[in-house]
Structure formats: C-alpha cells, structure tokens
N, C-alpha and C positions, 0 to 999 in steps of 0.2 A: 086809141086805147083798145087793147084786145079784150073781146068779150066772149063768154061761153053761154050755154043754156043755163037757166037758173040752177043754182047749186046751193045746198045747205052747208054752211060753214060754221064751225064752233071756234070761238075765240076765248082766250082767258086774258083778263086785264088785271094788272096789279099796280099798286102804288105804296111806297113807304116813306115818302117825303112830302112836306107841305100839307095842305088841306086835302087829304087823300080822297075823301068822298066827293069833294068839288071837282078835283082833277078827273076822277073816274066818270063823273057826270058829264063833264066837257068832252071826254074821249068818246063816250057813248053817243052823244049828239053828233060829233064829227064822223063817227063810224056810220051812223044813219045817213048823213049827208054824202059821204064819199065812198062807202063800200057797199052797203046794202040795207035792206029792211030788217029791223030787229024783230024776230019772231017771238023769242022769249029770253028772259034773263034771270039769273039766280039772285038770291039775296047776297049781301056782302058777307064775306068770310074774313075774319082777322086771323092771320097766321104768322108764326115766327119765320124769319128769313131762312132760306134754304141755300146750302152751298157755302155762303159766307154769312155766318150767323151773328157776328158782332155789329148789328145794325138794327134800326127800328123794325117793328112788325109790319107786315104787309096787309093791305086791304085788297081782297081779290073778288072778282065777279066773272061769271061765265056768261057768254052771249051765244045765242043761236041766231044766225042771220041768213037771209036769202040774198044771193048776189048773182050777177051775171059776169063778174070779173074772174079772169083766170087766176090761178094760185099766185103767180109772181106779181100780178097787179094788186092782189089783196095784201101781199107782203109790202110792196112799195107804198101803197096807201096807208097801211098801218104804221110804217116807219115815218112817213110824212106827218101823220097825226102826232106821233111821239115827239117829233122834232118841233112841231107847231106848239105843243104844250110844254116845251122846255127841256125835254130829255137830252142829256149829254152822256154819251157812252164813254166811260173812263175805264172801268174794270169789270171783268166778267162777274156776274152775280152781285154787283155792287148795289148800293142804295140808288133808287131812281124815282123820279116824279111819276113816270108812267112806263108801263111795259105792256105791250100787246103781242100775244103769242097766238099763232094759228095752231089749234089742236087737231082739228079734222077739216078736210075739204071733201065733203061727201064721203064716198068709199074709196076715193083716189089715194094713191101713194105717189109722193113727189120726192125726188132726191136730186137736188142740184148742188153738187159738190159741198162746199162749206156754207152755202148761201141759204138753202131752204130744204127742210125735211118735214114731210107730212106723211103720216101722223107725227105729232111732236114726239121725238125719240125718247124723252124721259118722262112723259106724262104718266105712265103707269107706275112710276116710283114716287110720285108727288101727291101727297094728300091734299095739298092746296089747289091742285088741278082737279083731282077726282071728286072731291066733295061738292064743289059747285057744279061740275059737269053732271054728277049723278042726280042733282036736284032737277036739272032741265032735260037731261037725256039719259036716263038710267038704262034704257034698253038699246042704246046705240051700240052697234057691234064694231069693235076695233078692227079695221080692215086687214091688219097684219097678224094680230094675236088671236083673232076669232072669238074674243070674249066681250061681253057687254061692259059698259062703264061701271055698272053696279057690281059685276063680278070682280073687276079689277080693283074697285074700292074695297071690297070684302077681303081680298087677298093681302092688302097692306094695312088693314086696321088692326 
C-alpha cells in the first residue's frame, strides 16, 4: 500500500436509500478503520437529489480526516467501503445506499483521466457539498479557485 506524509482530506458522504443514518454511521466507522483518523464531521444535511431529481432526498455529511494514504488509495478504499455497504453502480446520479466523494486532498490537485479529479470538479456548484463543508472548514481555500469554502457557499446561495 502506497503511503504519503499525513494529509488532511475532506470527504462528502451521501445516502438516499435504506436507513440512511445507519448506513452513513457504518461508512464513517469503516473510513476510520481503513482510510484515516476523523478529525471533524458536520451534522447531517437532508437535501434533494441533484442531477437526477426524481428520487428520494439525500442525507449528507462532510468529514475531515487525517490520512497517510495517497489520493488513489483513498479512492480505492472509499469505493471498497461503498461496495461493502451494498452500493451498486447502475446509473450516473442515480439513487444509492452510499456515496463517498473526495472533495479535497490537502492543497493538491489530482487529475487521472476519467478516474479521479481532486478537488471535486463540481463541488462549487453544489449546495449539498458546500453547506456541510462550510460547517467544518469554512476557511479552507480551494486550491484551484483560490476562494474559501465559505466564499464559494455565499456565491451560490
């Protein structure tokens, strides 16, 4: 397993099927076991589905974690957790038991073809990302846009 120096990583978790709170709690525990130490977490935010809107509302939570895993390993571990919790990828933006997105990996930018993009390329357009992120990291500066999470949130409110 490839490791790096300790890095602060921000994840967004979402669920809109099953017992959403229980699934998110299980995901948080598995993240702590397999990815890194949870430094802080937002409260739960209930939001309408984005992209494909004819589905149940999502429950979202943002996490700040400290990890020594490289970005690709964070992605692989996140996807393994999703699979362990029963996620099946059928359609883009479709209903799902669990979704784990990497929002930021420190101040790094990562672009691996269609596989991994950090910072998350659409996060600045999504209220369901910015609200929980602003709760735990309002002053975090987006490494590409040069604006804080709080500023990005204000721009779309």
